[in-house]
C-alpha positions, 0 to 999 in steps of 0.5 A: 078269608085267604087261608089266613082268616076271613076277608071280611069281618064275620061273626066269630061263631062262623069261624073254625077253632083253628081260625079263631085261635089264629085270629086271636094270635094275629090280633095280638101281633097287629096291636104291637105292629099298629103301635110301631107303624103309628110311631114310624109314620109320625116320625118320617112324616115330620122328617119329610119337611126337610125334603119339602124345603129342598124341593119347594124352598126357592123363593125366586119362583113365585109358583112355590110361594107359601108351599113349604109352609102349607106342606109343613102344616099338613105334616105336623097335623098328620104327625099329631093325628098319628100320635093321638092314634098311638095314644089310643092304641096304648090307652084302649084296652078293649079286645074288640076286633072292630075297634082294633081294625078301625085304629089300624086303618087310621094308621094308614088313612091319616098319612094317605089323606095327608099325601093327597093334600100334598099332591093338591098343593104341589101340582096335582096329578103331575106332582112327584109326591104321588110316590108317597102313596106307594109307600103307604100301600107297601108300608101297610103290608110290611108293618100293619100285618093286614088281611088281604081284604084290608090291603085291597081297601087301602089300595083302592082308597089310595088310587081313588084319592089320587084320581080325585086330586088329579082331575080336580087340579086339571093334570095332563093325561100323560102324567096321570097315566104314568102315575096310575100305572105305577100305582096299579102295579104297586097295588097288584103286588101288594094284594097278591103278596098279602094273599100268599103271605097270609096263607103261609102264616096260617099254614105255619100256625096250623103246623105249630098247633099240630106240633103242640098237640103231638107234644101234648099227646106224647107227654100224655102217652109217656105218662101213661107208659110210666103208669103202666111200667109202675103197675107192671113193676108192682105186679111182678114184685107182688106175684114174684113174692107170692110165688117165691114164698110157697115155692121155697116152703115146697122145696124144703120138704122135698129136700127133706124127703130125699133123706128118707130111706123109703125114697133112697131105696126106691129108684123110681120114687127117687127119680120123681123127687129129684125131678121135682127138686130140679124143676122147683129150683129152676122156677125159684131161680127164675122168680128170684131173677125177676124179683131182683130186676123189678126191685132194682127198677123200683129202687126197693133194693137197698145196699147191704154192704158187709165185710168179707174176704175176696179169697173166701168169696171166690173160693166158695163160688167156685166150689158151689159151681164145681158139680155143675162143671163136672156134669158138663165135663168142663174144667173150672178154675178160680183164683184170687190176686189178693192176700188171704186176710184182705177184706172189702166192704161191699154188698156181697149178695149182689156180687154173688148174683153177678158172678153166679149169673156170669159163671152159669152163662159161661158153663151153659154155652161152653161145650164139653171139654171146654174151660171156664175161669173165675178171678178176683183182684184188688186194684187201685181201690176197686174190686175187679171180677173176671169170668172167662170161657172158651165157648161159643162166643158172640158176634159183634152185633150180639155183643152190642145187645147182650145186656138188653132185657129179654134179649137172647142170641138165639130166639128160634124154636130150635134154640139149644139153650133155655132162658128168658134173657134177663140174666145179663140185664140183671148183671148190668143193673146190679153192677151199676147199682154199686157204681160199677161197670161191666164190660164184655169181650167176645170172639165168635167161636172162641169164647167170651170174657166178662169184666166187673169193676166195682169201687171199694167202699170205706170200711167203718171202723166199728164194723165186724165180719158178718158171716154171709147169709146170717140175715136170711134163713132161706139164703142157702136154698136161694143160693142152691136155686141159683146154681142148680136151677141154672141148667134145669136138670142134672143131666140136661146139660150133657144132653143139650151139649150134643153128646149121645144121651140115648143108647139106641140098643138098650132103648129098644130091647124087648119092644118087638111085640109092643107099640113103639113110641118115639119121644123127642124132647130136649128137657130131660125131666119131661122126657123121663116123665113121658118115658115112664108114662109110656112104659106104664101104658105097655109101650116101647120107647125110643128117646131123642134129645133134639129134633135131628136125633128124632129124625134119625130115630124115626127113619130107623125104627118107624114108630107107631106114635111120635111125641115131639116138643115144639121147641128143640135144639138142632130142629124144631118140632114143626120142621121135624113134622114136615120132614116126617110127613114127606118121608114115606114110611112115617107119612101116616104116623100120628104125631103128638106135639107138646107145646107151651104156646097158648095162641093160635098161630103156632097151632095153625102152623103145626096143623099145616105141617101135619101134626095129629094132636096137641098137648098144652103145658101144663097137662095132667097124666090122664090127659096125656094117656087119653090122647096117646091111647086115642092116637095109638088106637087110631093108628092100629085101626088104620093099619088093620083097615089098610091090611083089609083094603090090601086083601080086598084089592088083591081079591078084586085083582084076582077076580078081574084076572079070572074073569078075563081068563074065563072070557078069553077061554070062552072066546077061544073055545068059540073060535075053536068051535068056529074053526072046527065047523069051518074045517068040516065045511071046508072038507065038504067044500074040498070034496065038492070043489076038487071033483069038478076041478079035477075033471076040468083039469083032466079036460084041459089036459086032454084039450092040450093034446089036441093043440096040434090039430088046431090051425097054426094061426090060432094055435098060440091063442088056443094054448094061451087060453088053456094055460089061463084056464089051468092057472085059474084051476090051480089057484082054486085048488090052492085056496081050498088046500090052504083053507083045509090046512088052516082049519084042520086043527092039527097038533101045534108041533114045531117045524121050520116055516118059511116066512114068505110062504106064510105071508103069501098064504095069508094074502091069498086067504085075504085076497077079497079084503086086500082089493084096492090096497097096495100090498107089498112084501119084502121078505127073503126066501131064506128067512125061516122061523121055528113054529107051527105053520098053521098058527103062524099063518093065523097070526099073519092073517090077523095082523094083515086083516087088522091093517086092512080094517084100519085102512077102510075109508083111506081113499075118502081121506085122500090117502092111497092105502098101503100095507107092507110086510118085511122081515130082517134077521136079528143075529142067528137067533131071531127074525123080526117080521114087521107089518106096516100100514098108513092108516089113522094110527092108534091113540097113545092112551090105547097102545097099552091095551091093544093086546087086551082081550075084548079091546076094540074100537070098532062098532058092536057086531064088527068084531070081538076084539080077540084077534090081536090078543090071540096073536099075542098068546100064540107068539108067547107059546112060540117064545116070541113077542109082538110090539106096536108103534104108532103115530096117530094120523100117519102109520102103525107098525106091528113088529113080531119077533120069532126064533129061527129054527135050530140047525138040522133040528126041524123038518122043513115044511110049508104052511100046509104041513106037507113041506110043499104046496099040495100037488094034484096027486095028493088031492086025487089020493083023497077023492076016490077011484073015480079020479084015478080012473079019469087019470088012467084014461 
């Protein structure tokens, strides 16, 4: 089957459900088409006799003699056979698919055989009547609605029959070829078209089946939704009624309690009773609105018209709404455009609900200082009520959605006004139930105007004026709930309007020695309850009526605990928590989130924001106190632990400093002892070296006296040799003198020290370590500093030695080692001395530690890491400082700043302490009478 059914007859059990239904539908259509096809074929076959007469009626041609008659007999036989098949199609009632298909094939087979007979009578294969076979193949497709396999069988029979006639009559190849070509082309087009046509029909059938199935499913879902809606309506009606009765009976005793002296004389009890009444009225109003809406949907709220005066009606509503308007500092006006005695006959209860909902809505969204007006007018047989305010207004898209159920202009957690979004929907339902209309005009930021138009009912002649509320003994308390419950509590209207609800100064009096709790809650009743509980627990309280005020007070007072409501105006609890956690002083303060949400999504968001704990409404006093106490204790322990940690951290730091000082003092003592030993050793060296050196100098002096006795040719070489010997002796004496000066440990008295001389002395002391290093000095002779010459020499020795050690292995790295020492003046007060080397440099992470005691990157045994630390200490004692700059792999520069000497305030001395290099006489004076005797000789 080519998408339209099986290509051959198959048992029905092998067909899919879609295919079975499709074949059943096709059989019904085929039956009608077979009848039409049989009738049309019989008709046109009979009419073809006229064509035979024209084509073969020439009696002068002996070839055509008797042809017309034989053709006529063939046509009549064909028509009669088709009419018989038509009769069978009308008479046979069998639903057998085989019988139906057999009759369908006869509708095409009878004309086909007739045309083959006509071909035989009119010339065989060359007869023009072969075109009739094309009509049989095409007509079968157009009229009989065959399957593809049926079309193929029909085409094969046509072509095979033609070939039998053609070869039986001896027709020529040329005429047979032409006819066969057109027959084959027609058969191909017929079979291909029939294949795609069947696929298209089957696809359309499947689409229709799918549409029907979807329509049935949609109808079933619609029925289920209606059942659910009816069940919901019944549920709301039942639950609202069950809640309304006990709530009403609970509010009546509360109202009675307010008149008792025990309640009036105790401010705290009076406040609790007032809170009970406010929240009870709010709940009763919500239940009444839901019940009215459900009753409107179910049609269980019959009209109860009564006679009343519009003037009295609007005046009573205005007086009832006046206290609410005064609490919000809003001007409320009302007036009636009708006579005092004019009466109307309408459902007063419904009109009251409509006007009260609109008026309360206007008072809720109008800020303090605004205005709300109510008006009633009788015009053209209609009662027209208008409620106009100059409050916040609505945007255009909000106006279009205002009367939708459960719609609210602000659905965020930071919305300013409470509500569930059924007030305006109830207004529309009540108005339309009285065949009236409600329209709204609003401009964002300027105000809103509602207009109610209700047709007047004819007043019965015998009706009397019925006082409002006579049919319901609880109507007074219900009317009170509509008004008093509109804004929740008697002070929340002002608090939510943006006014300064909390006096910060009065809130924090006397809480200096108590734990401070910040309560951010927009519901006045709940906020007062939480405040009372916290005060009973001995806590100080700061109150905030919205999230933004809570943020400001938290930053100002830094409380020990913050209690937040999840939904607040200006800033919701989640956003406020995120801000508090990002603010340093409040980042660790515990936060208790009060929420009515029972699902996990808000809780997860709150935990991600940093909330410490949750309090789910409704909650008990015991749960509140337990959670608050746990959070406060945790905060207390964290503070105490923080103090202990800080004390431990301080103690550890002090211990580390003391240990470092002890180690440094030990190292300095070790260095001092080493220098002392070196001093004693150097004194012996001076004694042992100076004696032979002075003998050598004396001998050289004596030799110079005999220079005149030397041959004149050799005299120059002789004197040059003596001069070289004298220079070497003087160099040895200077080195020994410098060593003595460096180690003799004299008091650190300040003096004027030449920078160039100090650097030169350091260079001589390090001559062995500086071998192979390009040592450069760029220091002016007049650059002098104030300090102890020996200590400054020690600084330069350590600095140059440190650079020399850094250059070890420089030649192996292909770098020519170089150390340069330069100086420059900084005004008239300081001199900068810079020691630069082209060694491997210092890593950035080590720069802050190079002057720390015992910091070294060298191997164990190659230094204690005290050299630069000692330099740092010496320079600090000289009111100077040392800095280091390094570029790894290129160079390191140590910069030393030392004050210049006061003008005329210090003695100019060299690094040895004598003001000049040690002379021979100074050395001789220390070496005893032997040298004096030598000099005399």
